[in-house]
Backbone bond lengths (Angstrom), bond angles and torsions (degrees), N, CA, C in turn:
res aa  C-N    CA-C-N  psi(-1)  N-CA   C-N-CA  omega(-1)  CA-C   N-CA-C  phi
1 M - - - 1.457 - - 1.478 108.53 -
2 A 1.303 119.40 139.84 1.499 121.51 177.13 1.521 110.94 -71.88
3 R 1.376 111.10 145.49 1.450 114.89 179.46 1.443 113.57 -90.96
4 R 1.317 115.01 147.03 1.487 126.82 179.61 1.486 106.87 -61.87
5 C 1.319 118.72 144.57 1.392 124.16 174.99 1.540 114.57 -59.60
6 S 1.297 123.67 127.10 1.421 123.52 -178.41 1.506 112.08 -76.05
7 V 1.363 117.61 165.73 1.393 121.16 172.91 1.514 113.02 -56.59
8 R 1.236 114.92 -43.55 1.523 123.15 178.82 1.528 112.09 -60.67
9 D 1.340 115.82 -47.12 1.442 121.16 179.30 1.553 111.26 -69.24
10 W 1.361 116.36 -34.51 1.474 121.55 174.84 1.505 109.89 -63.12
11 T 1.293 117.32 -45.32 1.536 118.91 -174.93 1.570 105.40 -66.36
12 A 1.288 118.50 -37.14 1.564 120.10 176.35 1.477 110.33 -64.50
13 I 1.310 117.46 -42.40 1.501 120.22 -178.92 1.506 110.05 -65.80
14 V 1.337 119.27 -40.57 1.446 120.86 179.66 1.528 109.03 -65.70
15 D 1.244 117.98 -46.64 1.553 121.66 175.97 1.494 112.95 -54.05
16 R 1.304 114.23 -49.21 1.515 119.58 -178.43 1.504 111.53 -65.66
17 V 1.296 116.77 -44.73 1.499 119.86 -174.94 1.547 108.14 -70.72
18 T 1.248 118.17 -44.77 1.525 118.75 -179.43 1.532 108.76 -63.00
19 H 1.308 118.45 -35.74 1.507 123.06 179.15 1.562 105.57 -65.40
20 A 1.333 118.54 -46.57 1.456 125.97 -176.94 1.530 108.78 -67.01
21 A 1.304 117.99 -31.61 1.442 118.41 179.88 1.470 117.00 -74.42
22 G 1.382 115.51 -35.03 1.392 121.85 179.93 1.496 114.06 58.76
23 F 1.419 118.01 48.72 1.436 121.02 -175.00 1.468 109.69 -56.71
24 P 1.416 117.84 143.76 1.418 121.49 175.03 1.519 111.40 -57.62
25 R 1.317 118.58 152.50 1.548 123.69 -176.57 1.529 109.03 -55.97
26 D 1.296 119.14 -35.97 1.494 121.24 -171.15 1.467 110.66 -83.38
27 Y 1.330 121.40 -3.37 1.487 123.38 174.52 1.579 110.11 -83.07
28 H 1.330 120.02 139.56 1.404 124.72 175.40 1.523 101.44 -120.36
29 V 1.330 114.80 114.66 1.448 116.68 -177.49 1.586 111.22 -126.02
30 V 1.295 115.77 118.69 1.409 122.81 -178.97 1.642 108.32 -95.79
31 I 1.275 118.96 127.79 1.466 119.91 -176.16 1.546 106.79 -122.95
32 E 1.303 114.07 132.00 1.493 114.90 -178.98 1.529 108.19 -151.48
33 R 1.276 114.29 168.19 1.495 121.27 171.34 1.469 114.28 -113.30
34 A 1.300 119.18 145.19 1.471 123.90 -179.61 1.504 111.52 -159.76
35 P 1.221 122.38 159.51 1.493 123.85 171.66 1.472 106.32 -67.14
36 L 1.363 113.86 124.66 1.515 120.84 172.44 1.550 108.84 -112.87
37 V 1.335 112.70 150.12 1.479 114.64 -176.61 1.545 114.88 -89.84
38 D 1.355 116.78 -47.08 1.451 121.21 -171.29 1.569 112.04 -110.01
39 C 1.238 121.11 7.04 1.475 117.19 -176.17 1.583 109.11 -157.56
40 F 1.311 113.58 173.44 1.439 119.19 176.32 1.594 115.90 -95.83
41 G 1.317 114.21 -14.45 1.484 120.08 178.41 1.485 109.71 -168.42
42 T 1.316 115.37 157.36 1.514 124.10 173.70 1.503 110.03 -134.58
43 A 1.360 113.98 149.75 1.528 121.87 167.49 1.610 101.55 -120.39
44 E 1.361 111.00 130.79 1.359 117.73 -179.55 1.577 110.11 -130.97
45 A 1.297 117.21 131.86 1.454 120.53 173.86 1.572 108.38 -84.90
46 V 1.309 114.05 104.09 1.524 115.93 -179.45 1.529 108.51 -71.67
47 D 1.342 117.82 -48.56 1.397 119.22 179.20 1.623 107.91 -143.43
48 I 1.295 111.37 94.74 1.433 118.86 -172.09 1.495 111.48 -61.28
49 D 1.251 119.73 -31.83 1.585 120.16 178.25 1.385 112.14 -63.79
50 T 1.330 119.65 -33.69 1.426 119.92 -175.97 1.520 113.74 -107.58
51 G 1.285 117.82 7.89 1.490 122.76 175.19 1.591 111.38 70.93
52 H 1.278 117.38 39.46 1.496 124.75 -179.58 1.536 106.51 -97.95
53 F 1.275 117.61 123.18 1.529 123.62 178.67 1.520 110.54 -126.66
54 R 1.293 116.39 154.75 1.386 123.79 170.49 1.618 111.26 -130.54
55 L 1.291 113.73 123.23 1.454 118.30 -176.59 1.580 103.22 -112.26
56 V 1.354 116.10 136.41 1.395 118.68 176.99 1.578 105.41 -129.77
57 V 1.296 116.42 132.84 1.451 123.77 170.08 1.451 115.75 -113.44
58 H 1.236 120.41 140.05 1.476 122.14 -174.93 1.479 109.00 -61.67
59 I 1.370 116.24 133.10 1.412 123.67 -173.69 1.578 117.60 -68.20
60 D 1.334 116.82 -19.98 1.378 122.47 -175.93 1.505 117.77 -97.96
61 L 1.331 115.93 24.19 1.411 122.22 177.22 1.471 117.86 -86.17
62 T 1.278 122.31 154.77 1.431 121.51 172.83 1.553 108.84 -73.53
63 E 1.275 117.16 172.04 1.501 120.01 -176.74 1.568 110.10 -61.74
64 P 1.393 119.83 -51.09 1.448 118.81 -177.69 1.529 111.52 -61.99
65 H 1.351 116.63 -43.02 1.489 120.38 179.41 1.449 113.45 -63.67
66 A 1.339 118.46 -36.19 1.426 123.05 178.97 1.476 110.53 -68.25
67 A 1.352 119.62 -39.43 1.478 123.36 174.84 1.446 109.75 -64.27
68 D 1.241 123.19 -48.35 1.499 125.55 178.83 1.455 111.29 -54.18
69 I 1.368 117.93 -51.10 1.472 120.27 -175.77 1.468 110.05 -68.47
70 L 1.295 121.62 -33.30 1.437 121.26 178.60 1.521 111.10 -72.38
71 I 1.283 121.36 -36.53 1.422 127.99 168.91 1.577 113.14 -54.99
72 H 1.315 110.91 -46.06 1.484 117.77 176.78 1.591 110.00 -62.45
73 E 1.337 116.85 -48.52 1.442 116.96 179.70 1.504 113.05 -65.82
74 V 1.227 120.28 -35.94 1.493 124.89 173.31 1.506 111.19 -58.85
75 A 1.300 117.09 -43.30 1.486 120.26 177.98 1.561 110.04 -57.50
76 H 1.313 116.14 -36.39 1.514 117.90 176.04 1.522 116.09 -62.34
77 V 1.382 113.10 -37.37 1.450 119.45 178.81 1.573 108.99 -73.09
78 L 1.352 117.61 -41.22 1.427 118.11 178.83 1.562 114.59 -68.84
79 D 1.342 113.73 -22.80 1.457 117.70 176.41 1.517 115.96 -77.09
80 W 1.326 115.27 -12.61 1.502 123.32 174.72 1.528 108.42 -70.07
81 R 1.200 116.27 137.04 1.453 121.36 171.43 1.494 111.31 -128.53
82 P 1.351 119.84 141.81 1.542 124.54 -169.27 1.458 109.75 -52.72
83 L 1.287 125.50 -31.69 1.459 124.65 -172.90 1.535 114.31 -101.41
84 T 1.395 113.51 6.06 1.477 113.77 176.02 1.537 110.76 -127.28
85 P 1.272 120.19 160.82 1.501 120.10 -177.84 1.541 110.33 -69.04
86 F 1.325 113.57 149.15 1.515 121.06 176.38 1.513 102.50 -76.85
87 T 1.282 120.23 133.87 1.415 127.25 177.85 1.527 109.53 -136.44
88 R 1.283 111.61 160.72 1.574 116.52 174.05 1.415 109.44 -102.50
89 D 1.288 118.21 20.32 1.531 121.40 -177.35 1.558 107.23 -69.84
90 H 1.362 114.18 162.59 1.362 123.93 171.81 1.466 111.66 -115.51
91 G 1.309 111.87 63.73 1.524 118.31 -178.61 1.530 108.70 -79.09
92 P 1.408 115.36 -173.32 1.478 118.36 -177.56 1.484 114.62 -62.97
93 T 1.348 119.61 -40.01 1.482 116.52 178.07 1.456 114.65 -70.33
94 F 1.323 117.40 -29.29 1.505 114.92 175.23 1.525 111.45 -58.65
95 W 1.387 116.15 -42.15 1.444 120.12 -179.59 1.501 115.23 -65.48
96 I 1.360 115.30 -34.00 1.442 120.56 172.27 1.574 110.12 -61.31
97 Y 1.268 118.46 -49.72 1.468 121.10 -178.82 1.520 110.94 -64.20
98 L 1.344 115.29 -38.84 1.515 117.04 179.23 1.503 109.47 -63.66
99 G 1.331 117.97 -45.85 1.423 118.99 -179.34 1.533 113.76 -64.68
100 E 1.357 116.96 -38.49 1.429 119.14 179.79 1.543 111.70 -68.67
101 V 1.275 118.09 -39.15 1.494 120.41 -179.44 1.532 108.43 -70.24
102 W 1.388 116.37 -41.59 1.459 121.33 -177.83 1.541 108.64 -62.69
103 C 1.318 116.74 -43.04 1.550 119.61 -177.31 1.516 107.10 -70.45
104 R 1.332 124.65 -39.52 1.396 122.26 176.75 1.521 114.37 -66.13
105 Y 1.342 114.23 -36.77 1.492 117.54 178.94 1.462 110.56 -67.11
106 H 1.351 121.58 -39.11 1.403 125.97 -176.83 1.502 113.26 -90.03
107 G 1.337 114.73 2.47 1.489 119.92 175.57 1.514 114.06 72.18
108 T 1.356 118.64 28.06 1.405 118.49 -179.90 1.491 112.94 -116.58
109 Y 1.290 116.26 27.92 1.544 121.41 -173.69 1.499 106.55 -128.49
C-alpha cells in the first residue's frame, strides 16, 4: 500500500510548487491539507477583489498525487485575471498554466 505524504514531504511540495508557480506579488494564496469528502483538492477565491485564495489538498494522498493535485489547483489560481470572474473551469488557459507549472516543478521547462 502506498504511504501517505508526510508533513516534511508536504512542506517540500508546497515550497517547490509555489516556486514553480511564480504567483504575482499581489496574490495571497493559503495552501493547506485537510480531509475532503468529494474531491482530491479545491481552489477557492476567498476575496476575489484582493486576490486572496485558499487551496486545499486531501490529506490522505501519496507524495506524487499530492503534488499533482496542488499543481492542478495552482493552475486555477493562475488562470484568474483581475478583470474576469474566478471560475473552476478547465479552459484553454488553465491547461497552459497547468503545463507550465508541472514542467517547472518536474524540471523539464
